[in-house]
C-alpha positions as CSV (number, residue, x, y, z in Angstrom):
1,M,10.2,17.9,1.4
2,R,10.9,17.1,-2.4
3,S,8.1,17.9,-4.7
4,F,7.2,15.3,-7.4
5,E,4.4,14.4,-9.7
6,L,2.5,11.2,-10.4
7,E,-0.3,9.9,-12.6
8,Y,-2.9,7.6,-11.2
9,S,-6.1,6.4,-13.3
10,G,-6.0,9.8,-15.5
11,T,-5.1,12.2,-12.8
12,K,-2.1,14.0,-13.1
13,L,-1.1,15.2,-9.4
14,Y,1.5,17.8,-8.6
15,F,2.8,17.5,-4.9
16,G,4.9,19.9,-3.1
17,L,5.6,23.5,-2.3
18,N,4.4,26.0,-4.9
19,V,3.3,23.3,-7.3
20,V,0.3,25.6,-8.4
21,K,2.8,27.2,-10.9
22,N,2.2,24.2,-13.1
23,L,-1.5,25.2,-13.8
24,S,-0.6,27.1,-16.7
25,K,0.5,23.8,-18.4
26,H,-3.1,22.5,-18.3
27,L,-4.9,25.5,-19.6
28,N,-4.2,25.7,-23.2
29,G,-7.5,26.2,-25.1
30,I,-9.4,27.1,-22.1
31,E,-11.2,30.4,-22.4
32,R,-13.6,30.6,-19.7
33,V,-13.4,29.0,-16.3
34,T,-15.6,28.6,-13.2
35,V,-13.6,28.7,-10.0
36,V,-15.5,26.6,-7.1
37,T,-14.8,27.5,-3.4
38,G,-16.3,27.9,0.0
39,K,-16.7,31.1,1.7
40,H,-13.4,31.3,3.3
41,S,-10.8,28.6,3.1
42,A,-9.7,29.2,-0.5
43,R,-9.1,32.9,0.4
44,V,-7.6,32.4,3.9
45,S,-5.0,29.8,2.6
46,G,-3.8,31.8,-0.4
47,A,-4.7,29.4,-3.0
48,L,-7.3,31.5,-4.5
49,K,-4.9,34.3,-4.9
50,D,-2.3,31.9,-6.4
51,V,-4.8,30.5,-9.2
52,E,-6.1,33.9,-10.0
53,E,-2.7,35.2,-10.8
54,V,-2.0,32.4,-13.3
55,L,-5.4,32.9,-14.9
56,R,-4.8,36.7,-15.2
57,D,-1.2,36.0,-16.7
58,L,-2.9,33.9,-19.4
59,D,-6.0,36.2,-19.9
60,V,-8.3,33.4,-19.1
61,E,-11.8,34.7,-18.1
62,Y,-13.0,33.1,-15.0
63,K,-16.1,33.8,-12.4
64,V,-15.7,32.4,-8.8
65,F,-18.7,30.3,-7.3
66,D,-18.0,30.5,-3.5
67,K,-21.3,28.9,-2.3
68,V,-20.1,25.5,-1.3
69,K,-20.7,24.6,2.4
70,P,-19.7,21.3,4.4
71,N,-21.9,18.2,3.7
72,P,-23.1,19.9,0.4
73,T,-26.4,18.9,-1.0
74,V,-27.8,18.1,-4.3
75,D,-29.3,21.3,-4.7
76,I,-26.0,23.3,-4.4
77,A,-24.3,20.8,-7.1
78,N,-27.4,21.7,-9.5
79,E,-27.0,25.4,-8.7
80,L,-23.4,25.3,-9.6
81,S,-24.2,23.3,-12.9
82,E,-26.6,26.0,-14.2
83,F,-23.9,28.5,-13.1
84,V,-21.2,26.9,-15.3
85,W,-23.8,26.3,-18.1
86,R,-24.9,30.0,-17.8
87,E,-21.3,31.3,-17.9
88,S,-20.5,28.9,-20.8
89,S,-17.3,27.8,-18.8
90,D,-15.0,25.2,-20.5
91,C,-13.4,24.1,-17.4
92,L,-13.6,23.9,-13.4
93,I,-11.2,24.7,-10.9
94,A,-12.1,23.4,-7.4
95,I,-10.3,25.0,-4.5
96,G,-11.2,23.4,-1.4
97,G,-11.4,20.2,0.6
98,G,-13.8,17.3,-0.1
99,S,-17.1,19.2,0.0
100,V,-15.9,21.6,-2.8
101,I,-14.1,19.0,-5.0
102,D,-17.0,16.6,-4.8
103,T,-19.5,19.2,-5.8
104,A,-17.2,20.1,-8.6
105,K,-17.1,16.6,-9.6
106,F,-20.7,16.2,-10.0
107,S,-21.1,19.6,-11.6
108,S,-18.6,19.0,-14.5
109,C,-20.8,15.9,-15.2
110,I,-24.1,17.5,-15.3
111,A,-23.0,20.5,-17.2
112,L,-22.3,18.1,-20.3
113,S,-24.3,14.9,-19.6
114,G,-27.5,16.5,-18.4
115,G,-30.0,15.7,-15.7
116,D,-29.5,16.7,-12.2
117,A,-27.3,15.6,-9.3
118,R,-29.9,13.1,-8.1
119,D,-29.9,11.3,-11.3
120,Y,-26.2,10.6,-10.7
121,L,-26.8,9.3,-7.2
122,R,-29.1,6.8,-8.4
123,G,-27.0,5.4,-11.0
124,K,-26.9,7.8,-14.2
125,S,-24.0,7.2,-16.4
126,V,-21.7,9.9,-17.3
127,K,-21.4,10.5,-21.1
128,R,-19.4,13.5,-21.3
129,L,-17.6,16.0,-18.7
130,L,-16.0,19.2,-18.6
131,P,-12.3,19.3,-17.5
132,L,-11.7,19.2,-13.9
133,I,-8.6,20.7,-12.1
134,V,-8.4,20.4,-8.4
135,V,-6.4,22.6,-5.7
136,N,-6.8,20.5,-2.5
137,L,-6.8,22.5,0.8
138,T,-6.8,19.6,3.4
139,H,-5.0,16.6,4.4
140,G,-7.7,14.4,4.8
141,T,-10.2,14.2,1.6
142,G,-8.5,12.0,-1.1
143,S,-11.1,13.1,-3.5
144,E,-8.2,15.0,-5.3
145,I,-7.0,11.7,-6.6
146,D,-9.8,9.2,-6.2
147,R,-13.0,8.7,-8.4
148,F,-15.5,9.2,-5.5
149,A,-17.8,12.1,-4.6
150,V,-20.3,12.6,-1.7
151,L,-23.7,14.6,-1.7
152,T,-26.9,14.9,0.7
153,D,-30.1,14.4,-0.6
154,G,-32.6,15.0,1.9
155,R,-31.3,13.1,5.2
156,E,-29.3,10.5,3.1
157,K,-25.7,11.2,2.4
158,I,-24.5,9.1,-0.4
159,G,-21.4,8.4,-2.2
160,V,-20.8,7.3,-5.7
161,S,-18.1,6.6,-8.0
162,I,-18.4,9.3,-10.6
163,R,-15.0,10.6,-12.3
164,Y,-11.4,11.3,-11.5
165,P,-9.9,14.9,-11.6
166,D,-7.9,15.7,-14.8
167,V,-5.4,17.5,-12.9
168,S,-4.6,17.9,-9.0
169,F,-2.3,20.0,-6.7
170,D,-1.5,19.0,-3.2
171,D,0.5,21.8,-1.7
172,P,1.3,21.7,2.0
173,K,1.4,25.4,2.7
174,Y,-2.3,25.7,1.9
175,T,-3.2,23.5,5.0
176,L,-1.1,25.6,7.5
177,S,-4.5,27.9,7.9
178,L,-6.4,24.9,9.0
179,S,-7.7,25.3,12.5
180,R,-6.5,22.7,15.1
181,D,-10.1,21.1,15.1
182,Q,-10.0,21.0,11.1
183,S,-6.6,19.5,11.3
184,I,-7.7,16.4,13.5
185,Y,-10.9,16.0,11.8
186,T,-9.5,15.9,8.3
187,T,-6.7,13.6,9.5
188,I,-9.0,11.4,11.0
189,D,-10.6,10.9,7.9
190,A,-7.6,10.2,5.9
191,F,-6.8,7.5,8.6
192,F,-10.2,5.7,8.3
193,H,-9.6,5.7,4.6
194,A,-6.5,3.7,5.0
195,Y,-8.3,1.7,8.0
196,E,-11.3,0.7,5.9
197,A,-9.4,0.0,2.7
198,V,-7.1,-2.3,4.6
199,T,-9.7,-4.1,6.4
200,A,-12.0,-4.6,3.6
201,K,-12.6,-7.7,1.4
202,T,-10.8,-5.9,-1.7
203,T,-7.7,-5.2,0.2
204,N,-4.2,-6.4,-1.3
205,P,-0.7,-6.0,-0.7
206,F,-0.5,-2.6,-2.4
207,V,-3.1,-1.3,-0.3
208,E,-1.5,-2.5,2.6
209,T,1.6,-0.8,1.8
210,L,0.0,2.5,1.4
211,S,-2.5,2.2,4.4
212,F,0.1,1.3,7.0
213,E,2.5,4.0,5.7
214,C,-0.5,6.4,6.0
215,A,-1.3,5.4,9.5
216,R,2.6,5.6,10.5
217,L,2.9,9.1,9.0
218,I,-0.4,10.2,10.9
219,G,0.8,8.9,14.2
220,E,4.2,10.6,13.8
221,N,3.0,14.1,12.5
222,L,-0.4,15.0,13.7
223,K,0.9,16.9,16.8
224,D,3.1,19.0,14.5
225,E,1.7,22.3,13.2
226,N,4.8,22.9,11.2
227,L,5.2,22.9,7.2
228,K,7.2,19.5,7.5
229,G,4.3,18.0,9.6
230,K,1.7,19.3,7.2
231,F,3.8,17.8,4.2
232,N,3.7,14.5,5.7
233,L,0.1,14.5,6.8
234,L,-0.8,15.7,3.2
235,Y,1.0,12.7,1.8
236,A,-0.6,10.4,4.1
237,S,-4.0,11.5,3.0
238,M,-3.0,11.5,-0.8
239,I,-1.7,7.7,-0.4
240,A,-5.0,6.9,1.6
241,G,-7.0,8.1,-1.2
242,I,-5.5,5.7,-3.5
243,S,-6.0,2.9,-0.9
244,L,-9.6,3.9,-0.7
245,D,-10.0,4.3,-4.7
246,I,-8.9,0.4,-5.0
247,S,-10.4,-0.8,-1.6
248,P,-13.4,1.3,-0.6
249,A,-14.7,2.1,2.4
250,H,-17.5,0.5,4.5
251,I,-18.8,0.2,7.9
252,V,-17.4,3.6,9.7
253,H,-18.2,5.5,6.6
254,A,-21.7,4.1,6.4
255,I,-22.5,5.1,9.9
256,E,-21.0,8.4,9.7
257,H,-22.8,9.3,6.3
258,A,-26.0,8.5,8.3
259,L,-25.2,10.7,11.2
260,S,-24.1,13.8,9.1
261,G,-26.8,13.4,6.8
262,I,-29.2,13.6,9.7
263,N,-27.4,16.3,11.2
264,P,-25.4,18.3,8.7
265,K,-23.7,20.4,11.4
266,L,-21.7,17.1,12.1
267,A,-18.2,17.5,10.4
268,H,-17.3,14.2,8.6
269,G,-14.0,13.6,10.3
270,C,-15.4,14.5,13.6
271,G,-18.2,12.0,13.4
272,L,-15.8,9.3,12.2
273,A,-13.6,10.0,15.4
274,L,-16.9,9.9,17.6
275,I,-18.1,6.3,16.4
276,G,-14.4,5.0,15.5
277,A,-13.3,3.5,18.8
278,R,-16.4,1.2,19.0
279,S,-16.4,0.7,15.2
280,I,-12.9,-0.7,15.5
281,Y,-13.9,-2.9,18.2
282,W,-16.2,-4.7,15.9
283,I,-14.0,-4.7,12.6
284,H,-10.9,-5.8,14.6
285,K,-12.4,-9.0,15.6
286,H,-12.7,-9.9,12.0
287,S,-9.5,-8.6,10.4
288,E,-5.8,-9.3,11.1
289,N,-4.9,-6.0,9.4
290,S,-6.7,-4.0,12.0
291,S,-4.0,-4.8,14.6
292,K,-1.3,-3.9,12.0
293,I,-2.5,-0.5,11.1
294,L,-3.2,0.5,14.8
295,S,0.2,-0.6,15.7
296,F,1.6,1.8,13.0
297,L,-0.7,4.7,14.0
298,T,0.0,4.2,17.9
299,G,3.6,3.0,18.0
300,R,2.8,0.0,20.1
301,K,1.4,-3.6,19.6
302,V,-2.3,-3.8,19.3
303,E,-3.7,-7.3,20.0
304,S,-7.3,-7.8,21.3
305,A,-10.5,-5.9,20.2
306,E,-10.7,-4.3,23.5
307,D,-7.0,-3.1,23.2
308,A,-7.8,-1.9,19.6
309,E,-10.8,0.1,20.9
310,R,-8.5,1.5,23.8
311,S,-5.6,2.3,21.6
312,F,-7.7,4.4,19.3
313,T,-9.3,6.2,22.2
314,E,-6.1,6.9,23.4
315,F,-4.8,8.2,20.4
316,L,-7.7,10.7,20.2
317,D,-6.9,11.8,23.7
318,S,-3.4,12.4,22.8
319,I,-4.0,14.7,20.1
320,G,-6.6,16.7,21.8
321,F,-9.8,15.7,20.1
322,E,-13.0,16.3,22.3
323,G,-16.6,15.5,21.7
324,S,-19.4,13.1,22.2
325,L,-22.1,11.8,19.8
326,E,-24.7,13.1,21.8
327,D,-23.7,16.6,21.2
328,Y,-25.2,16.0,17.4
329,I,-27.9,13.1,17.7
330,G,-29.7,11.4,20.4
331,R,-31.2,8.1,20.9
332,D,-34.5,9.2,19.3
333,D,-32.4,9.2,16.0
334,F,-30.9,5.7,16.2
335,R,-33.7,4.1,14.4
336,D,-33.3,6.7,11.4
337,V,-29.5,5.9,11.4
338,E,-30.7,2.1,11.2
339,D,-32.9,2.9,8.3
340,I,-30.3,4.7,6.2
341,V,-27.2,2.3,7.1
342,F,-29.2,-1.0,6.2
343,G,-31.2,0.7,3.5
344,T,-29.6,3.1,1.1
345,L,-26.1,2.6,2.3
346,S,-26.3,-1.6,3.1
347,Y,-24.0,-2.1,0.0
348,L,-21.2,-0.5,2.1
349,L,-21.7,-3.2,4.6
350,R,-21.2,-6.2,2.2
351,R,-17.5,-4.7,1.7
352,V,-16.2,-6.6,4.9
353,K,-15.8,-10.4,5.4
354,F,-18.4,-10.7,8.3
355,E,-22.0,-9.8,8.7
356,F,-22.7,-6.4,10.3
357,K,-25.5,-6.9,12.5
358,R,-28.2,-4.4,13.9
359,E,-27.2,-4.9,17.3
360,M,-23.6,-4.1,16.4
361,L,-24.7,-0.8,15.1
362,Y,-26.7,0.1,18.1
363,D,-24.0,-0.9,20.4
364,I,-21.5,1.6,18.4
365,L,-24.1,4.2,18.6
366,E,-24.9,3.7,22.4
367,R,-21.2,3.5,23.2
368,S,-20.3,6.5,21.4
369,L,-23.0,8.9,23.1
């Protein structure tokens, strides 16, 4: 479990045990910090304590904003932006998973470029931004290394390309406090970052190398709850984040964003798992790489679309995933899902080589109930 550093698209990333000690190198000239968290994970994981120790040692003033929840809304991003402005903060440190990191990405732009979160969802350009440092707490987001961020506006959950973090820290010890369900959900998110990246029109040999390795590591380590297993899962998530950044997500994320926009209680990774098998069935018919990445995940040869669907279902069963889409939405919601997927999120559907049709969407939803 050797620690290492890398630079990708302007982000300096530290990976390994106790890497947060390097935070002090990146606070020169910083006087006031807003630390962004949710209610529990930053504290339970020990990450907040470690960050606070560095800030206190450097006599950096800081305030904690701990109001971010899963599937964050434009309102919470705007509230954080006002908090940052009111506190005259000159840096944000986001400690959390994708929800916390994404919220901080938006607010770091709003604080200096003006407007509100909705403006950026609708295409407002970023003129200036505050420094953003990320301490990632899950092995699923990829947001610590990519340029994307997602917010919910009303019933629409929208992802945009907004900014890269300046500095990020991936320490596997912080993921040990994840519950078993959270471990599964976040890892399934990482897998679909890799799966969709490698089956998109924009895939390339580098994306394939990263995505196939991500799938292999997930298949071999998701059942392990020890530190070495977490190291490998966190690494898999990080390289999948780079794959996603180069070759963005498409059909599965489009459908899931519609679902968890309609019902925010649906965890993102859980939603991906619920619709994943039948989505894979349709994508597999049009992508050679689907067979390859599923073979890396499952450790066996995967051929037909039916076999692909079955192999992913069996993988979910093997890791103890449970649930059904009907726990979160019903058939009465299908029309709303259709409107969102083929409306606001239709641009995601154009990232594959085949025409994704409405009857395919209904088939996925029906078979996932």
